[in-house]
Structures are given as structure tokens and as C-alpha cells.
C-alpha positions in Angstrom: 113.4 170.5 107.8 115.1 171.5 104.7 118.1 172.0 107.0 117.8 168.7 107.8 117.4 167.0 104.7 120.4 169.1 103.7 123.0 167.8 106.2 121.8 164.6 105.8 122.6 163.9 101.9 125.9 165.6 103.3 127.0 163.3 105.3 125.5 160.3 103.1 127.7 161.6 100.1 130.5 162.3 102.5 129.7 158.1 104.3 129.5 156.7 100.6 132.9 158.4 99.6 134.7 157.1 102.4 133.4 153.5 101.6 136.0 152.3 99.3 138.8 153.8 101.4 137.8 152.4 104.3 137.3 149.1 103.1 140.7 149.2 101.8 141.8 149.6 105.2 139.6 147.0 106.4 140.9 144.4 103.9 144.5 145.2 104.5 144.7 144.1 108.2 142.5 141.1 107.6 144.7 138.2 107.0 144.4 136.4 103.5 141.5 139.5 102.9 140.0 139.7 99.7 138.3 142.4 97.8 135.9 139.9 96.0 133.9 139.5 99.6 130.3 140.0 98.7 129.1 141.6 101.3 133.0 142.9 102.2 133.2 141.5 106.2 134.0 145.2 108.4 134.1 142.6 111.5 137.4 140.8 110.4 139.0 138.4 112.6 142.5 138.1 113.4 143.1 142.1 112.8 146.7 142.8 112.3 149.5 144.8 110.5 151.2 142.1 108.9 150.7 142.8 105.4 152.4 146.2 106.2 155.2 144.3 106.7 155.2 142.3 104.2 154.9 144.6 102.2 158.3 146.4 103.5 159.7 142.6 102.6 158.6 142.0 99.2 159.4 145.5 97.3 161.9 148.1 98.5 158.5 150.3 99.1 160.9 153.2 101.5 163.0 154.1 97.9 160.3 154.0 96.0 158.0 156.4 98.2 161.1 158.4 98.3 160.6 158.3 94.3 157.3 159.4 94.5 157.7 162.2 96.5 160.6 163.6 94.9 159.5 163.6 91.7 155.9 165.0 92.4 157.3 167.6 94.8 159.6 168.4 91.6 156.9 168.5 89.4 154.8 170.0 91.6 157.2 172.9 91.8 158.2 173.1 88.2 154.6 173.3 87.5 154.0 176.4 89.3 156.8 178.2 88.6 156.1 177.7 84.9 153.0 178.1 84.8 152.7 181.5 87.1 155.0 182.9 84.4 153.2 182.0 81.3 150.5 183.2 83.1 151.4 185.8 83.9 152.4 186.7 80.7 148.8 186.0 79.2 147.1 188.2 81.5 149.2 191.2 81.4 151.3 192.1 78.6 150.2 193.3 76.0 151.1 191.7 72.6 150.2 190.9 69.0 148.5 187.7 69.2 148.0 186.4 72.6 144.3 185.3 72.2 145.2 183.4 69.5 148.1 182.0 71.3 146.4 181.3 74.5 143.8 179.1 72.5 146.1 177.2 70.9 147.7 176.7 74.2 144.5 176.1 75.5 143.9 173.6 72.5 146.7 171.1 74.1 144.3 169.9 76.9 141.9 167.7 74.4 145.1 165.8 73.6 145.5 162.7 75.4 149.0 161.7 77.4 148.3 158.5 74.7 149.0 160.4 71.4 152.0 161.7 72.6 153.6 158.7 74.5 155.6 157.5 71.0 156.9 161.2 70.1 157.7 161.8 74.0 159.6 158.1 73.7 161.6 158.7 70.6 162.5 162.5 72.1 163.5 160.7 75.0 165.4 157.8 73.5 167.1 160.4 71.5 168.6 162.7 73.7 169.9 159.0 75.7 167.4 159.8 78.8 165.5 156.8 79.1 165.5 155.1 82.7 166.1 157.9 83.7 164.4 160.8 87.3 164.7 163.4 84.7 162.8 161.1 81.6 159.8 160.7 84.2 159.8 165.0 85.3 160.5 166.0 82.0 156.2 166.0 80.3 155.6 167.2 83.7 157.2 170.6 83.7 154.8 172.9 81.4 151.5 172.1 82.8 148.6 174.4 79.8 145.4 173.7 82.5 147.9 175.2 85.5 148.4 179.0 83.0 144.2 178.6 82.3 143.6 178.0 85.8 146.6 181.0 87.4 145.1 183.0 84.5 141.9 183.3 85.5 143.1 183.5 88.9 145.5 186.7 88.1 142.7 188.8 86.0 140.6 189.2 89.3 143.8 190.9 90.6 142.9 194.4 90.5 145.3 196.7 87.3 145.4 199.0 89.9 147.8 197.0 91.5 150.0 197.1 89.0 149.7 201.0 88.0 150.9 202.0 91.8 153.5 199.6 91.4 155.1 200.8 87.6 154.6 204.9 89.6 156.8 203.3 92.2 159.4 202.0 89.8 158.8 198.6 90.2 159.0 196.4 87.3 157.0 193.5 85.7 159.5 190.5 87.5 158.4 193.3 90.8 155.1 192.8 90.1 154.8 189.5 89.6 157.0 188.3 92.9 155.8 190.8 95.2 152.2 191.2 94.1 150.1 189.4 91.7 152.0 185.9 93.1 150.9 187.1 97.0 147.6 187.3 96.2 146.9 184.2 93.9 148.2 182.0 97.0 144.8 180.2 96.9 145.2 179.2 93.4 148.2 178.7 93.9 147.2 175.8 96.4 144.7 174.1 94.7 147.3 174.0 91.7 150.0 172.4 93.7 147.5 169.9 94.6 146.2 169.2 91.4 149.6 168.9 90.1 150.6 167.0 92.5 148.6 164.3 92.7 148.2 163.9 88.9 152.2 163.3 89.6 151.6 160.8 92.5 149.1 158.4 90.0 150.8 158.8 87.0 151.1 155.2 86.1 151.4 154.8 81.2 154.4 157.2 81.0 157.1 155.9 84.0 155.4 152.2 82.8 157.0 153.9 79.4 159.7 155.2 80.0 160.8 153.6 83.7 163.2 149.9 83.5 165.3 149.4 86.5 163.5 148.8 89.8 166.1 152.0 91.4 163.9 154.3 89.4 160.4 152.3 89.8 157.5 155.2 91.3 154.7 153.7 93.4 151.5 153.1 90.4 154.6 150.7 89.1 155.1 148.9 92.6 151.9 148.7 93.4 151.5 147.2 89.8 153.8 144.4 90.5 152.0 143.6 94.0 149.9 141.5 91.4 151.0 137.3 90.7 150.4 136.5 87.9 148.3 133.4 89.3 147.2 135.0 93.0 147.0 138.4 93.6 147.5 138.9 97.8 145.0 141.5 98.4 145.4 142.5 101.8 149.8 143.4 100.6 147.9 145.2 97.5 145.2 146.9 100.0 148.0 148.2 102.5 150.0 149.5 99.9 147.4 151.6 98.6 146.7 153.1 101.9 150.1 153.9 102.6 149.6 155.7 99.0 146.7 157.6 100.4 148.1 159.3 103.1 150.7 161.8 101.4 148.1 163.2 99.4 145.7 163.3 102.3 148.5 165.2 104.1 148.6 167.7 101.5 145.7 168.8 101.3 144.5 169.4 105.3 147.7 171.3 105.4 146.5 172.8 101.7 142.6 172.8 102.4 142.5 177.0 104.1 143.4 178.1 100.9 141.4 175.3 98.5 138.7 177.0 100.1 139.2 180.4 99.7 139.8 179.8 96.1 136.9 178.4 95.3 134.9 181.6 98.1 136.5 184.0 95.5 135.9 182.1 92.0 132.0 182.3 94.0 132.3 186.0 94.9 133.9 187.2 90.9 
């Protein structure tokens, strides 16, 4: 009985979480569909993919999608590299003030992006980087959350591996690249998903720093679909559905490592 109740709760939770996505898909294939319908109509008449075709007509959608994809990929790779190296230093290299510096670094997690918008904008303007790809990418090169997450993963790697490698003549770079990084792949995959999602969904900073349509990212492109007086919700939902697909694909590829990361945390 308890097992059946557990399955029932899991299925119920899954249905609740899938409901908004199902509503978005149905609205996107409904001519003149509206998210304001109450209750939502899950049996649309004359369902078609016209909204997806119109999405490509009213916006340079493929260019916008490509912008978000490569910016997200570049941001994720840079964060993985910088966070993993910093995490190794905090976890393995003894130096004066390491604990205090790590605490200060973590304290930056409590500073919201809204507080940093003005100084970041002034910095980009000083270097004449406004309305460039690099300006969108620059604030995401390092991540305090990534350093914290990967430091915890590295701390779980037995130091005996390091000592054995040192006896074989390995230095910190070889220990990091050949021993530590392969052993924390689940944590790296988990952080890669978080990092990519943060970049993919970022709206405020690109809105401030980007002016030209050719540099526009996906959240800005979706915002452009909202009219001043009327909004074609089926087109907006079509864009939203397409924007979710890359995240789903990324998670499907990385889910094994994510589950392993959670399992390792539980065993710890």
C-alpha cells in the first residue's frame, strides 16, 4: 500500500510539472490560441503548425537560436574551466587565508545581479564593448556557485590518489587533469546543466547590453513577440516550446551523471 501511494505521489507530481509544458504545446498548435482560456482547452479544433512557420517569418529565429546556443556553450565551458581550477586550489592547495578567501568568494552569491548592472554597464562602456557578443559573455566567465559545487566534489576525492601521483613525479596540473577531473565528472555534468540553463534563460543583462537585432538572444527574441496592444499567444508559445527543447536534450545526455552526482552526495 505504501509503495502504491509513493508511485501515486510521484505520478501526480510529474503531471503537475508537465502541465504547463503541455499547455504551451497545445496553445502553440491552436489557431488564435490564448493562454487566458479558463479552463484550458486540451482538444483544439483545427490544430496546425502555422504558429511555428509564422515564428520564423516575424523574427530571425534561427539567428537568435544560434546566438543563444553558442553563447550558452561558451559560457558553460569557460565556467567549467575556471570553476574547476579554482575549486582545486581551494580544496587541495594550502595557502594562508584560504578559508577566509573562500568565505568571501561565497559571499558574492548573496549579491544579486540587479546590484551589479550599473557598474558592469559602465565597465563595458569604458572598454567600448557595448552591443557585442563578448559583453554578453563576460559576466558569466566565472561562477562562485560552480566553485562551491566543484570544491565539495573534489573534497570527496581521497587525497591518497594525489600522494600516489606525487610519488610518480606528477605535479598539480597532471593531478588535476588526469586524476581529479575524471573523478568529478558527475559534478561537472551537473554544473554544466545549471550553467547552460542560466545563460540560456538570461534576460536582464542581454536586455541592458544588447541593442542590435543580430546580437539578440532567445529571451529577448521571445519578448519581442509580445505586441503593444495584442499578442499572438500561439506564436509566443511556439517560441517557448522551441526554447525548451535544447535544455531537454542537454539533460537527457547528462542525466546519468546528474543522478550519479546526487547518489555520491547522499553516500557522503
